[in-house]
N, C-alpha and C positions, 0 to 999 in steps of 0.2 A: 235207579241210586243216586245219591243225593253227592255232588261233589266234597269234594276235602270232608269225608263222612267218616265216622268209626262204627264198626259193626261187633258184637259179640256172638259168640256160638252158644248160641242156649236151646234145649230141649230141640235138637236138630233142626235148627233155623238159626240166618242170620239176622239178630235184631239191632236197627241203629241205636246209639246210644251217647248221650254228649259228652263230651271231653272230660268233666270231672269224673264221670262214673269207670272212668279207666282206673283201675286200682294200679296204686304204688310198688306192689309186687316188682320185682326186678324181672327183666325177660330176660327168659333163657335160652329161646330161639325165635330167629327172624328169618325172612327172608322176602325179597321184593325182584320185582322185572318190570320193564317197559312196555307197556302195553300200548301200540301203535295203528291206530285203524284195524283193532280186531287181532292184529298178531303180535307173536311175541317170540325170541330167540330162544331154543334150548327150552321150553317152560317143563318139559321132564324132567329134565336136571333141576331146575328149581326145585321142582315137587319133592323129587329123591334127595336132595342135600336137606331141605327141611326136614322131612319123615325120620332120615338117618339120625339126625341129632335130636329127634324128639323120645323121652323116655318112651321103651318097649312097651310100658302099661299103659300109654296113651297114644299109640301110633295109630290104633284102627279107628278111635275119634279125630286123630290129626287127618287122615286118609279121606274120611266124610266131610270135616271141615273143608280141608285144602278143594273139594271136590264142586264142593257149594258156592266156594268162596269165587273159582274159576267160572263157574254159570255165571255167577252173580257179576260179572265184570263188564262195564258199558264196551260194545265191540266200533263204536266212532270217537273219533278223537285220540290225544294223546292223554294217559294213565300212567301213574307209578304204585301199584297199590304195593301193601308189606300186608303179611302174617306173620301173628306174632303168637308166641306161648308165653304166660305170666302166668307161675304157678300152674292151676290144673284149668285155667281158661284160654282160648283161644279167640284173636282178634282180626278182624281183617280192616286196615287202614287205605281208604279212597281217596289218592290224591292225584288231582288234575292238572292237565298243562305244565309238567315240570322243564323247564328250562333246560335246553339240550345246547351240548358247546363241542364243537371240534379241538381244543388247543388248551393245553393247562399252561399253568407255573408252577413248579413243584418247591419245597421247601425242607431238609431234613432237618426232621426233627432227635435231638442229640440227647432228648431227656431219659429217665427211665421210661422201660417199656410199661405202659400203662395196661396193659392188656391179660386178664385172667384166664380166658380160654382161647388162645389162638385161631384154632382151627374151628370154632364155631360161630356161625353170624348171631349176633343177637344180646349175648350178656355185656358186651364190649361197646355197644352204640354208641351209648353216652359218653364215653372217655373217648371214644374217637372223634365225636363231635366237637367235645374240647380241642382233641387237636388241630380239628380244621378251622376252628376260631382262632387259635394261635398261629397258624397257617395265614390266615386272611390279613390278622394285625402286620404280618411282613409281605403283604401284598400277592400273595400265592391263592392257590386252589386246592393244592393237593399236600398233605403234610407225608412224609416218605419215614417209614420206621426204617431203622437200620441196628441192627445187631451190636453187642458191645465192641465186638473188633470192626463196624463200621461200614458192615456191608449191608446191602440194600435187602429188605425182607416183603415190605409191599407199603400199597399207599394208605390212608385212612380208610378212604373208600374206593379204593383201588388196588388191581394188581399193576405190576410194573411190566412189561416186557421190553426188548431193545433188539437193535438189528446190530448185528457184525457182517458187513455187507450184506448178502445174503443169506445168512443164517439168523433166525428168529429166536432169542435168548429169553432165560428168565431167572429167577434164582433158583437153586438147588431144593428137592423136594423138602429134606433135612431141615430146613427153614422155617419153623412151623407158623402155618398162616392160614387164612380160609378158603377153600377150595374153589376159587373163583370159575364161578360157570363162563363168563365172558373170555377169558383167559384160556380156559379150556378150550371153545368153541375156536379161539383164532388159532391156535398152536396144532387143532385138531386139521381145520380149514389148509392150514400151511405144510404140512404132512401131505394130505390129500394133493395139495398141488404139486409135490414132488420136491419141496423147501425141505430142507435140513433144520432141525433145531436143536437148541443146544442147553443143558444148564449150567450155569458158573454162579460162584460167589464172587460180587464186585462190591468196590466202594463207590460213591458216586463220581471221583474222581478217575476212576478206572472207565467211565462211560465218555468220558471227552471224546466225541466227535464224533460220538453215535446217535442213531436215531432213536428215540426214548420213547413210548407210548405207555399212559396210564388208562386200563380198561374196567370196567365196570357195565353194569347191566341197566343202569340209565343212560350214561351219552355213547355206547358201545367203545370206540376206539377214540383219544386225543392223543394228541402231539403235545410231547412238553416242548413247548416253545421256551422257557427260560427256567434254570432251576438255581433259584436265590442261592447266594453264598457256594454254589455249586460249578460243575464243569458247563464248558460250551458246549452245547448239542448242536449236531447238524439235521437236514430234513432231505430226504430224497425227494426232487419234484415227484408229484403226481402216486407216489405210494400210496401216503395217507386215505386220499379219494377213493383210490381203486380197492383198498380194503375195506373202508368204510361200506363200500357200496357191496363187496363181496360180503359182508356180515349181512348187512341188513337185508339181502336174497335169501338167507337160511331162515327170516323168520319166517314162523306156520301160523294160518288162521287157528285160533282158541278153538 
């Protein structure tokens, strides 16, 4: 397969197309994950999240498409593929050599919530991209969405977790957001190690002195090294690298 290529699912096959052949139909469902030397973290969870979001009438086709997409992925190198549903058509975007980071600068987004379908990955990707562009204008990597009351919901492209001592915390489930596969994996790992996890509604100011992580399928775990217009944060020496290593060991061959 070509690097940075686009494929349409057509007649039970993946056919490469040029970017101008991608319809302008809005993206209704999407999912993406990091492939590193042929291994992926929690691929089954990405698959299930994608299929669950696809309309029931298209689910069988979606399953066939997803299977073909996985079979077509390169087993060498680093890739960040994305599967998409646009109208009644499925697409695979193959993206090569993504830039990976271990830290991020956050900034609070204080405007009206631009998400239209908060719990589904796909419909709001362009809106989240606009938030990220705004974050970069402030010298940040990740825009953090807040409720009207100022509570942390999620990052534009990441879930947010934080440590209170040895307790790993995240936003309450009632704050609607995409069910992050990476956050779920990190929290499950914490419980398997005998650590407590906790949900709490917090404002950025209430995170002062904590170690804050933004996590997603591309970067895994990144520590928030700075919060523009936000709290002073902390870092426990060695914890980030220990957990990045732990998470990496959970990746499995495709």
